C-alpha positions, 0 to 999 in steps of 0.5 A: 892864071897860073901864078907864073903868069900873075904879075907883070913883077915877079916880086910880091914884096919886091925881091931886092928888097928881102935880100938887103933886109932879110932880118926885117922882113922875117921880123915882120912876118913873125909880128903879123904870125905869117908862117914865111921862112925868108932863109928859105925862099932866098935860097930858092931864088939863089937856084931860080937865078943860077938857073935863070942864067943857065938857060940864057947862056946857053940861048945866047950860044944858041943865038949864035951858032944859029949865025955861024951855020950859015957861013959852013960847008954842007960837012961842017953844018951837019956837026953844026946841026947836031950841036944845036941840038945839044943844046936844044936838049939842055935848054929843055932839061934846065927848062925843065929843071926850073918849071917847080922852082919857079911854081915853089918860088912864086908860091913862096913870093906870095906870103911875104908879108907887107912890112907893118909900121912902126907905130902899128902895136904888137899882138895876137888878135883883134882882142889887142887893137888899141882904143885911140880915139871915142864918139858920142856916148853910149846909148841909154834907154829907160825902157827895156830895150830890144834887139835888131832881130825884136825890132825889125820882125815885129815892124815886118822888116826882115824875114829870117825864117824865109830867107833860110829857107832859100838860101839857108844858113845866115839867110834873110829877106829885107820887105818895106821899109828896111829897103826903102832905108838901104836906098837912103843909106847907099843915096846918102852915101853916094852924095856925103864921100862924091862931095869930098872928091870921091867918083861913084864907080858901080864895079864887077862884083865877078872878076878873075882869080888874079884879082883876088892875088893882086889884093891879097885876099887870095890864096890865104883867105881861100875858104872864104870867097865865093867863085864859079863853075867857070873859076871866077870868084865872087868878090867880098869887097869893091877895092878888088874889082878898082884895084884891076881897073888900072892894071897894067896901066901907066898913069901919069903923076899929074893924074893922081891922086885917083880917088873912087868909090866904088859899089859891089853886092858882097859875098863871104861865106863867113868859113872862118867865123862858124858859130859867130854872129849867127841871127840877125844881119850881123855876119851874113853871107850877102850884103852891099858896101860902098868903098872907098879907093885911093892911087896916089903917089909913092911916097909914104906920106901921102899914104900916111896922109890919104889913110887919115883922110878916108879914115876920117870920110867914115868918121865924119859919115857915122858923126852925120848918122849920130852913131856913137862909135869908136875908133882903134889901131889895128894890132900886128896880128890882126893886119891883113898881109899886104897892110901897113896900117890899119884902123877899123871903126865900131859901132856902139850896140846897145842889145849887145853892149858892146862895139861891132867893126862896121869899116877898115881903112888900110894902107899898103905903099905898093904891096897890090900895085906891083902884083897888079902891075899899076905905075905912074911916070913922073915929072921927070920920065921916071917910072914907079909904082903908085901907092894904094890904100882903101876905107869902107864906107858903110855897108849894109845891112850892118849898119841897121844893126847900131842905127835901129838899136840906138834909135829905138822908142818905147813904143817899137819904132825907130827914129830915123837920123836927121841926115836920113830924113831927106832921102827916106822922106819920112821921120820913123820906122813904125807899124803900117 
């Protein structure tokens, strides 16, 4: 799909808002370290609108001439037809001039970031994210603990060597109890989040390209996504297909909020992480994830309320697994293009003596829904764009890293968190 046809609304972040708040939008781009020239965009917008106006005026004149020509004599018709041809040629010339301007305009509009919330701290990278909460005591051992790689390999639950042989770099096979543990986590997560009112959905993992523009993953993350020979794309999160579910539809306000729990296999090239986490299950190309997604009314207060809710849902899930964690608020330099505010939940990994991100919770206002053209009709009949937000529920196999390292025993076995025992049907991972 061409950029021109990408969206119902020509404005990624409403162009009227950008015109009226030029300095605010440029400041937001600076805070997010996004390179976009708002002055150049607005100058291009003036040129675009002038050409569109000229074309519309010529088309109106063309329609008038077409109506008049019916009442003309044969001699007068010849002159009128000639004039009509001139009008047509002028329109075609202007349209030819407009096409590259429109293409550039759309390209620049796609690069305009959303405005961060005032509560978001300034910073250049995730190193400047601020801890706002910690839960649980960092695990201490009275023996020499091992990494998840050593434990899983000793228990015959993973094969990285053959994984690399078959898949290549970052490849892995999960075996035996690791597979059973994955299903236990998925089934427990399905019950846990469903009980909170989120509807489970198995969503497509292969989507049309425009869906990644909708969510803001393209164009900036182009190097990190897989695509097919048909120019379809493999998703890195269920957020992408779920944001396409109601595309180009108008909901009734009484239907809101919509709360989804989406499950997909996920694919990421990890192109921007060369040399990072090259071993183990932390950063792999293929994984599985449950994702919370909410569509709500066009209210900042509603977005904030649900943002806190989805993040707290995942915190409670992690607490039920008894894994120490902390929550951070992401600084401006660690926000995505469309995100207004984001929290990360990070789990304690004893082998590395550090916290590792397991979940991100973000809200977007109408940034994504303008692109997807998802609207609702309020009680008075007025149409609005809904607001969207999302949060990781749980990602596997990454969660196994912290779970296995925190619950290891000196004999090499691993305790299963109490909440998972009914799903795993055993209280330990151990050598058969």
